[in-house]
Each structure stands twice: as C-alpha cells, then as structure tokens.
C-alpha positions as a printed Julia matrix, in Angstrom:
400×3 Matrix{Float64}:
 -25.21  -51.77    5.65
 -28.57  -50.19    6.16
 -31.98  -51.45    5.34
 -33.14  -52.82    2.04
 -35.64  -49.98    1.81
 -32.74  -47.48    2.14
 -30.76  -49.34   -0.56
 -33.74  -48.93   -2.96
 -34.41  -45.39   -2.02
 -30.78  -44.33   -2.45
 -30.28  -46.18   -5.75
 -27.62  -48.42   -4.33
 -29.94  -51.22   -5.52
 -32.46  -51.1    -8.37
 -35.71  -52.99   -7.8
 -37.68  -54.16  -10.74
 -40.39  -51.67  -11.74
 -42.96  -52.48  -14.42
 -43.42  -48.8   -15.32
 -39.78  -48.37  -16.09
 -38.63  -49.56  -19.48
 -37.44  -53.1   -19.09
 -36.44  -56.33  -20.7
 -40.07  -57.67  -20.71
 -41.31  -54.61  -22.6
 -38.69  -55.27  -25.19
 -39.66  -58.94  -25.51
 -43.37  -58.08  -25.82
 -42.43  -55.64  -28.69
 -40.43  -58.36  -30.43
 -43.14  -61.01  -30.03
 -45.91  -58.68  -31.2
 -43.85  -57.67  -34.29
 -43.28  -61.36  -35.11
 -47.1   -61.92  -34.86
 -47.22  -63.95  -31.64
 -49.91  -63.57  -29.03
 -50.68  -59.97  -27.92
 -48.57  -58.76  -24.99
 -50.43  -58.79  -21.7
 -48.92  -55.6   -20.43
 -49.02  -52.05  -21.71
 -45.72  -50.9   -23.18
 -44.06  -47.75  -22.06
 -43.9   -44.78  -24.35
 -40.34  -45.81  -25.36
 -41.67  -49.04  -26.73
 -44.51  -47.42  -28.61
 -41.77  -45.52  -30.35
 -39.76  -48.74  -30.84
 -42.81  -50.49  -32.22
 -43.24  -47.69  -34.8
 -39.57  -47.94  -35.72
 -39.9   -51.7   -36.21
 -42.86  -51.25  -38.53
 -40.78  -49.25  -40.92
 -38.95  -52.34  -42.32
 -40.2   -55.9   -43.03
 -37.12  -57.67  -41.61
 -36.05  -57.56  -37.91
 -32.68  -58.87  -36.65
 -32.48  -59.05  -32.89
 -29.09  -59.66  -31.23
 -28.7   -60.6   -27.6
 -25.24  -59.8   -26.35
 -25.01  -61.82  -23.15
 -23.5   -59.73  -20.32
 -23.2   -56.43  -22.08
 -24.67  -54.21  -19.39
 -24.7   -50.38  -19.79
 -21.63  -50.09  -17.44
 -19.51  -52.3   -19.72
 -20.62  -50.39  -22.71
 -19.7   -47.12  -20.99
 -16.34  -48.47  -19.94
 -15.28  -50.25  -23.18
 -17.32  -49.18  -26.22
 -15.5   -47.07  -28.85
 -16.31  -43.26  -28.86
 -18.51  -42.59  -31.84
 -18.81  -46.32  -32.6
 -21.84  -48.48  -33.24
 -22.66  -49.22  -29.63
 -22.73  -45.58  -28.44
 -24.67  -44.42  -31.48
 -27.16  -47.25  -31.29
 -27.61  -46.67  -27.55
 -28.42  -42.98  -28.34
 -31.19  -44.17  -30.73
 -32.52  -46.72  -28.24
 -32.04  -46.09  -24.47
 -31.52  -47.84  -21.17
 -33.65  -50.74  -19.81
 -33.69  -52.79  -16.68
 -33.08  -56.51  -16.6
 -35.4   -58.93  -14.81
 -34.42  -60.36  -11.4
 -32.52  -62.48  -10.88
 -30.37  -60.5   -13.34
 -28.91  -63.64  -14.84
 -28.91  -65.49  -18.15
 -31.2   -68.38  -17.04
 -34.01  -66.06  -15.73
 -33.54  -63.42  -18.43
 -33.48  -65.77  -21.5
 -36.47  -67.57  -20.22
 -38.26  -64.21  -20.06
 -36.98  -63.52  -23.65
 -38.48  -66.88  -24.7
 -41.77  -66.77  -22.87
 -42.56  -63.01  -22.66
 -43.25  -63.57  -18.92
 -41.7   -62.38  -15.66
 -39.62  -64.72  -13.57
 -42.4   -64.67  -10.93
 -44.49  -66.56  -13.58
 -41.95  -68.7   -15.52
 -40.18  -69.94  -12.38
 -36.62  -70.12  -13.61
 -35.06  -68.74  -10.45
 -31.41  -69.01  -11.41
 -28.64  -71.2   -12.74
 -29.21  -73.77   -9.96
 -32.83  -74.74   -9.22
 -34.31  -76.97   -6.43
 -37.56  -78.43   -7.64
 -39.41  -79.77   -4.51
 -42.15  -81.56   -6.52
 -39.49  -83.81   -8.04
 -36.99  -83.79   -5.11
 -34.64  -82.61   -7.81
 -31.68  -80.32   -7.9
 -30.77  -79.3   -11.45
 -28.65  -76.92  -13.49
 -31.11  -75.01  -15.62
 -29.63  -74.13  -18.99
 -27.31  -77.12  -19.44
 -30.31  -79.18  -18.29
 -28.22  -81.44  -15.92
 -28.72  -83.13  -12.66
 -26.81  -81.06  -10.26
 -25.44  -83.92   -8.14
 -24.33  -86.22  -11.01
 -23.79  -83.92  -13.88
 -25.88  -86.17  -16.09
 -28.49  -85.03  -18.59
 -32.04  -85.02  -17.28
 -34.75  -87.07  -19.01
 -36.37  -85.26  -21.93
 -39.82  -86.13  -20.59
 -39.18  -83.93  -17.6
 -38.59  -80.82  -19.64
 -42.27  -79.76  -19.76
 -42.63  -79.95  -16.05
 -39.39  -78.1   -15.3
 -40.08  -75.35  -17.9
 -43.84  -75.32  -18.08
 -44.45  -72.06  -19.95
 -43.95  -72.53  -23.61
 -41.93  -70.32  -25.89
 -43.76  -67.74  -27.95
 -41.48  -68.28  -31.01
 -43.51  -71.24  -32.43
 -46.62  -69.0   -32.33
 -44.9   -66.31  -34.43
 -46.68  -65.75  -37.76
 -43.54  -64.41  -39.52
 -40.76  -66.79  -40.6
 -38.01  -66.91  -38.02
 -34.46  -68.13  -37.69
 -32.54  -68.72  -34.44
 -28.74  -68.49  -34.64
 -26.66  -69.68  -31.67
 -23.14  -71.1   -31.02
 -23.0   -74.61  -32.35
 -22.36  -76.12  -28.95
 -25.74  -75.1   -27.62
 -27.81  -74.74  -30.71
 -29.5   -78.1   -30.35
 -29.42  -78.52  -26.55
 -32.54  -79.44  -24.56
 -32.94  -75.93  -23.24
 -32.38  -74.3   -26.75
 -35.07  -76.61  -28.19
 -37.47  -75.47  -25.46
 -36.6   -71.77  -25.81
 -37.08  -71.66  -29.63
 -39.53  -74.55  -29.95
 -38.83  -78.02  -31.38
 -39.58  -77.15  -34.96
 -38.35  -74.25  -37.08
 -35.3   -72.86  -38.67
 -32.14  -72.76  -36.47
 -28.5   -72.61  -37.1
 -25.43  -73.31  -35.06
 -22.26  -71.24  -35.84
 -18.63  -71.98  -35.19
 -17.34  -68.4   -35.99
 -18.5   -64.88  -36.19
 -18.05  -65.04  -39.98
 -20.41  -67.93  -40.09
 -22.97  -66.24  -37.81
 -22.99  -63.12  -39.98
 -23.45  -65.3   -43.04
 -26.46  -66.98  -41.47
 -28.07  -63.61  -40.66
 -27.45  -62.22  -44.13
 -28.83  -65.42  -45.74
 -31.98  -65.14  -43.77
 -32.49  -61.35  -44.41
 -31.88  -61.59  -48.19
 -35.56  -62.24  -48.7
 -37.39  -58.88  -48.38
 -40.57  -60.39  -47.12
 -41.27  -60.04  -43.42
 -39.19  -62.21  -41.12
 -37.51  -62.37  -37.7
 -33.81  -63.28  -37.11
 -32.41  -63.91  -33.66
 -28.66  -64.02  -33.0
 -27.13  -64.88  -29.54
 -23.59  -63.75  -28.7
 -22.25  -65.15  -25.32
 -18.63  -63.96  -25.55
 -18.79  -60.77  -23.44
 -20.35  -62.67  -20.47
 -17.75  -65.47  -20.63
 -14.8   -63.19  -20.71
 -16.22  -60.94  -17.95
 -16.74  -63.94  -15.67
 -13.23  -65.22  -16.21
 -11.28  -61.94  -16.12
 -13.71  -59.39  -14.53
 -15.77  -56.82  -16.35
 -13.08  -54.07  -15.88
 -10.35  -56.14  -17.42
  -8.39  -55.52  -20.67
  -9.52  -58.91  -21.87
 -13.19  -57.85  -21.51
 -12.47  -54.6   -23.23
 -10.96  -56.54  -26.14
 -14.06  -58.8   -26.34
 -16.45  -55.84  -26.3
 -14.39  -54.29  -29.17
 -14.59  -57.6   -31.01
 -18.38  -57.86  -30.61
 -18.81  -54.21  -31.54
 -16.9   -54.87  -34.75
 -19.26  -57.83  -35.57
 -22.34  -55.58  -35.02
 -20.72  -52.76  -37.0
 -20.09  -55.1   -39.99
 -23.5   -56.65  -39.68
 -25.23  -53.29  -39.64
 -23.34  -52.23  -42.79
 -24.12  -55.37  -44.75
 -27.73  -55.91  -43.84
 -30.12  -55.1   -46.76
 -32.31  -51.87  -46.5
 -35.29  -54.01  -45.71
 -33.78  -55.07  -42.34
 -33.65  -53.36  -38.93
 -31.04  -54.24  -36.42
 -31.88  -54.16  -32.69
 -29.7   -55.43  -29.88
 -29.8   -55.72  -26.1
 -28.34  -57.73  -23.24
 -29.69  -60.02  -20.53
 -27.78  -58.46  -17.68
 -24.5   -56.61  -16.81
 -21.73  -57.69  -14.38
 -19.83  -56.44  -11.31
 -16.26  -57.21  -10.24
 -16.14  -59.49   -7.2
 -12.76  -59.43   -5.24
 -11.47  -62.72   -3.86
 -12.41  -61.79   -0.27
 -16.02  -61.4    -1.26
 -16.37  -64.86   -2.78
 -17.78  -67.05   -0.03
 -18.0   -70.92   -0.23
 -20.47  -73.08    1.67
 -18.93  -76.54    1.35
 -21.01  -79.61    1.91
 -19.83  -79.87    5.57
 -20.52  -76.24    6.4
 -22.62  -75.73    9.5
 -25.18  -73.6     7.64
 -25.85  -76.37    5.21
 -26.79  -78.64    8.05
 -29.98  -76.64    8.26
 -30.92  -77.2     4.64
 -32.67  -79.91    2.69
 -30.83  -79.02   -0.48
 -27.67  -77.08   -1.53
 -28.22  -73.34   -1.83
 -29.71  -72.72   -5.34
 -30.58  -69.65   -7.39
 -27.63  -67.39   -8.21
 -24.5   -66.66   -6.06
 -25.62  -62.99   -5.83
 -28.99  -64.02   -4.64
 -28.77  -67.54   -3.14
 -31.95  -69.41   -2.11
 -32.27  -71.63    0.95
 -34.66  -74.49    1.5
 -34.61  -75.03    5.24
 -35.41  -78.21    7.21
 -38.64  -78.21    9.13
 -38.28  -76.54   12.57
 -34.89  -75.0    11.85
 -35.91  -71.66   10.27
 -35.04  -69.43   13.2
 -31.81  -71.24   13.87
 -30.75  -70.95   10.2
 -31.63  -67.22   10.03
 -29.72  -66.39   13.21
 -26.68  -68.27   12.11
 -26.77  -66.8     8.58
 -27.15  -63.24    9.89
 -24.36  -63.63   12.38
 -22.02  -64.75    9.61
 -23.21  -62.63    6.64
 -25.52  -59.97    8.05
 -23.17  -57.16    7.09
 -23.05  -58.4     3.52
 -26.47  -59.77    2.55
 -30.08  -58.93    3.34
 -31.85  -62.16    4.31
 -35.45  -62.08    3.12
 -38.22  -64.54    3.83
 -39.84  -65.68    0.64
 -43.08  -63.85    1.71
 -41.08  -60.56    1.68
 -39.67  -61.39   -1.75
 -43.25  -61.78   -2.87
 -44.48  -58.65   -1.16
 -41.69  -56.55   -2.77
 -42.47  -58.14   -6.22
 -38.81  -58.62   -6.85
 -39.44  -61.24   -9.54
 -42.1   -59.13  -11.25
 -45.3   -57.26  -10.71
 -47.45  -60.42  -10.48
 -47.73  -62.56   -7.42
 -45.31  -65.52   -7.29
 -46.79  -68.49   -9.05
 -46.99  -71.4    -6.59
 -44.21  -73.24   -8.67
 -42.0   -70.23   -8.38
 -42.67  -69.81   -4.72
 -41.77  -73.43   -4.05
 -38.53  -73.05   -6.0
 -37.56  -70.01   -4.0
 -37.66  -72.01   -0.79
 -37.75  -70.28    2.56
 -35.09  -67.47    2.36
 -33.31  -65.49   -0.24
 -29.98  -63.67    0.6
 -29.62  -60.5    -1.48
 -26.13  -59.05   -1.72
 -25.74  -55.26   -1.48
 -22.01  -55.08   -1.82
 -19.78  -57.18   -4.19
 -20.43  -60.54   -2.57
 -21.36  -64.05   -3.74
 -22.04  -67.26   -1.97
 -21.4   -70.59   -3.73
 -22.44  -74.05   -2.57
 -19.36  -76.16   -3.22
 -18.5   -79.85   -3.17
 -15.38  -81.63   -4.31
 -14.28  -80.41   -7.64
 -16.16  -77.09   -7.38
 -13.26  -75.01   -6.12
 -12.9   -73.3    -9.62
 -16.11  -71.42   -8.89
 -14.19  -69.29   -6.46
 -11.85  -68.09   -9.14
 -14.72  -66.42  -11.14
 -14.07  -62.7   -11.06
 -17.2   -61.23  -12.59
 -20.75  -61.9   -11.37
 -24.36  -60.98  -11.83
 -27.73  -62.01  -10.56
 -28.33  -59.29   -8.03
 -29.8   -55.76   -8.01
 -26.65  -53.63   -8.2
 -27.15  -51.0   -10.94
 -24.26  -52.46  -12.97
 -26.08  -55.87  -13.0
 -29.53  -54.48  -13.79
 -28.87  -51.61  -16.33
 -28.95  -52.98  -19.87
 -28.89  -51.25  -23.23
 -31.44  -51.0   -25.98
 -29.36  -50.63  -29.21
 -31.21  -49.59  -32.29
 -29.46  -49.59  -35.69
 -29.75  -46.77  -38.18
C-alpha cells in the first residue's frame, strides 16, 4: 500500500490544504456577504473574485447539493447543461475532512474547521458525557432515542453564524428535517425557515423569498444525490437519473430567479463506489472491539477508536495484522501533526472525540461497527468520509 506520505505526494489521497480553495473559504464568503462576523482566514484569489461577483446583486441563493462531488458531475452532468457551465464560471474546491455531511454541514453552519467544531463524523463518542450519539439525527446510538435538548449546546458548542447575519435569511430544507434538533442548531432557533415536500414547493419558497429586491440570503438544501449514491453507488444509472433531476431543478431555478438574485451552488463531499468485499463489519463480539471502550465512531472510511487503558499496543498490532494492507492506522497525535481536520491545532474537545487511533482508508474500504439489526449497513454501495480525490473534490457552481 505504501506510506501515507507517498499517498499524499502521488495524489492518491488529497490532504486538506488551507491555501487551496476549499469549502471553508466558500462559507466565509457567504457569511461575510450576509453580514455575519468577519472571516478569520484570508480568502484565496478565487474567493476574492467570488466576493466581487456576489456584490453585483442584492439577493444571494446558495444551494447545497449533498454528495455532488466533481467526479459525479463529470460522469453524469449533461454536456452544455447548467452544471458544466456553472462549474466553468466557478471552479473546483476541496471538502473538509472527514469529507462527510456531518462535518461539512457543521463547517457550513459555523465557518470553522472540524478541528475546531469537533463534529468528527456521523457517529461520535463524547467522553465527557460517556455518550455515544448519532450526530445529525441527534440520537443516542445505543437506544435510538432522541437526546435531551439541554445537551445540544454541549455536543455542538460552536454557534451557527446564521443568526448573526445582518441581511434577511431563509433556510429551506426537506420537511422531514427542517425542524429537527440539529437543523435548529445549524440555522439558529429563530428566523425564517421552510420545509418542502417536493421540488416544486422548494422552488416556490426560493422564488417567494427572492421576489423582494432588497438584500437577502436564501439557503436551499438538496439531499437526493447523496441518498441515491449511497443506495445504488455513484456510477449507477439511478444516480445518473438523480443528478439529471437535480440539474433540471437548478436549471429551472436559474431561469426563474429575478435579475436581482445570484445563484451559487456547491456540495459537501463526493462519493466512491465500495465493492461488497471491501465492506468490513466489526460486530459487537469481534476481537478488535474487546480492546475498545466504545464502538468505533467517526465515519466508515475513517473510523475512530477509543482504546482501553493499557491495550494500545495490542489493539494496534491486531488491527494492522487484519487491515494493514487496506487502512493507515494513525495515532491521534499524528492526525493533529498532519492537520487533517484543518490548519488549527485540534481543540481539546475534538481531540477527545477522536480517541486514540484513526484508520484512514486508501483503497475503496469501509469499516462498520455493527450490532443486531445493523446488517443493512453492509449493503450501502456508495461511501464518503475519506481523502480519496472523488470524496474530496467538490464543485463551486456560479449561475450566470
């Protein structure tokens, strides 16, 4: 497999780089445009150009297309269609790491790197609470029950920038998640939000909010590409059809927006195809889990391990014997040294959530922690969360 340094040098993996245009630069441009607190990092020249473009019109519509990495766009977008033309006006960005919805949307909401906000994946072990939870659904991992509302400030301690925006804003999401605990955190408790049941309704909410020519910010979240890619795989005909459907939505929206509005879109991550032989399960009685104080957390492409006291060497040896040709096993100090979660040192809360080791896949491999009833996880064909270029490369799409 070679060393991790060789993987980065060759481009087999793409490490986060704060001087390469990335998702945080985009978020800082959006938050600055909306009148929130000044961004703490200097934007790249690409984003100076984007900032100038945004200033041309008083209304900004930002669309997040979950899972639409550059590779999916290249495979499935129509020649000469909205996606390819908008990509030519925008460019290519890098996602954050983990390249996953939980980490990336929290960056979108807080304008901070994962090293700071501490959302380390879909599953999180929070040592201070002796708690294993599922981040975006805001559920206890063991019981599947909703977590107490009063815990939310401790589990997601960095507030959203949206309530600090000086310009009027509207958040538009699928109805099933529009008033969830995490959505209320990500957008702020107060403010204008809408839940849609159909694309027609979503477009209507956007057009309604942009009808006023005075300055305002509209955010639309579209999760369909990610869901289809997970189920059928990113190279599937089903994913191609979903990309075409979302492209049609954006094409229509761009055509119907008033002249005072600018449409900008991006994604949180891409996906890779994972064959069945590369999907690995660690059931509750697996010998590796005997070394752990909690089930593996994080993301299946970059699982995290909290190891029992005195068992670190034994765990590392057993893991490398079993998965050493598929995963790089990194101590958390190495993750910090490499600044994989951002250019800032790991916040103590983030470091605690990372545990003792991270396994980083180089090939198309995933590791799930499973218990009774979790076998369906092994049927998921598309994955993300690692540093493969297809997971990390995301588009910046700028409407005409």
